[in-house]
C-alpha positions in Angstrom: 0.0 0.0 0.0 1.4 3.4 -0.9 1.5 6.7 0.8 -1.3 9.2 -0.1 -1.5 13.0 -0.2 -3.8 15.6 -1.8 -2.6 17.4 -5.0 -4.0 20.5 -6.7 -2.2 21.9 -9.8 -1.9 22.3 -13.5 -0.7 19.4 -15.7 0.0 18.9 -19.4 -1.4 15.9 -21.1 1.3 13.8 -22.9 -1.1 11.3 -24.5 -4.7 11.1 -25.3 -6.9 9.7 -22.5 -7.5 5.9 -22.8 -10.7 4.3 -21.4 -11.1 0.9 -19.9 -13.6 -1.0 -17.8 -12.9 -2.7 -14.4 -14.9 -5.9 -14.1 -17.0 -4.9 -17.1 -18.9 -2.3 -14.9 -16.8 0.7 -13.8 -15.5 3.1 -16.5 -12.0 4.4 -15.9 -9.8 6.7 -18.0 -6.1 7.0 -17.7 -3.5 9.2 -19.3 0.1 10.2 -18.8 0.9 13.8 -17.9 3.7 16.0 -16.7 3.8 18.9 -14.2 5.2 22.0 -16.0 8.2 23.2 -14.2 11.8 24.4 -14.7 13.4 21.2 -13.2 13.5 17.9 -14.9 9.9 16.7 -15.6 8.7 13.2 -14.6 5.6 11.6 -16.1 2.7 11.0 -13.9 -0.4 8.8 -14.5 -3.8 10.3 -13.9 -6.8 8.0 -13.2 -10.4 9.3 -13.7 -13.5 7.3 -12.6 -17.2 7.2 -13.7 -18.8 10.2 -15.3 -15.6 12.2 -15.0 -13.8 9.5 -17.0 -16.2 10.0 -19.9 -15.9 13.8 -19.8 -12.1 13.7 -19.9 -12.1 11.3 -22.8 -14.6 13.5 -24.8 -13.1 16.9 -24.1 -9.3 16.7 -23.6 -6.4 15.7 -25.9 -2.6 15.7 -26.2 -0.9 19.0 -25.1 -3.9 20.4 -23.3 -3.3 21.9 -19.9 -5.8 21.1 -17.2 -6.3 22.0 -13.5 -6.8 18.9 -11.4 -7.5 18.0 -7.8 -7.0 14.5 -6.4 -5.0 12.1 -4.3 -1.4 11.1 -5.0 -0.3 7.5 -4.6 3.3 6.6 -4.8 3.8 2.9 -5.6 6.7 0.6 -6.3 7.3 0.0 -10.0 7.4 -3.8 -9.9 6.9 -4.2 -13.7 10.4 -3.0 -14.7 13.1 -3.4 -12.1 15.7 -1.9 -14.5 13.7 1.4 -14.7 15.5 4.6 -13.7 12.7 5.4 -11.3 11.8 2.6 -8.9 8.5 4.3 -8.0 5.6 5.5 -10.1 3.3 8.4 -9.2 -0.5 8.0 -9.7 -3.1 10.7 -9.1 -6.7 9.7 -8.7 -8.5 12.8 -9.9 -11.6 14.1 -8.2 -12.1 17.4 -10.0 -10.8 18.7 -13.4 -11.1 22.1 -15.1 -9.8 23.3 -18.5 -6.8 25.7 -18.4 -5.3 25.9 -21.8 -6.8 23.8 -24.6 -5.6 23.2 -28.1 -8.1 24.0 -30.9 -9.9 20.9 -31.8 -10.2 21.8 -35.5 
């Protein structure tokens, strides 16, 4: 079990949100993001649940900046022990608002 903390901030989407179902019932959407900063950026995984998951999939795309609020989980990266970072950061998002969106033309 990982440590948890609350996060509120602006992130940049690095990939289009991807939807999946857990046990064929609960809709989730995940995407990889980065926190814009001067220092070296690390990618973070966002997880959205339920209706929020559907909204994120419909309205946001790569290179959009969004304002999020949610809980941070830091978990051991067991899938690749040769990885540079032994831990991965996951944020379960509770609220999302657009900040800077690319034109969807």
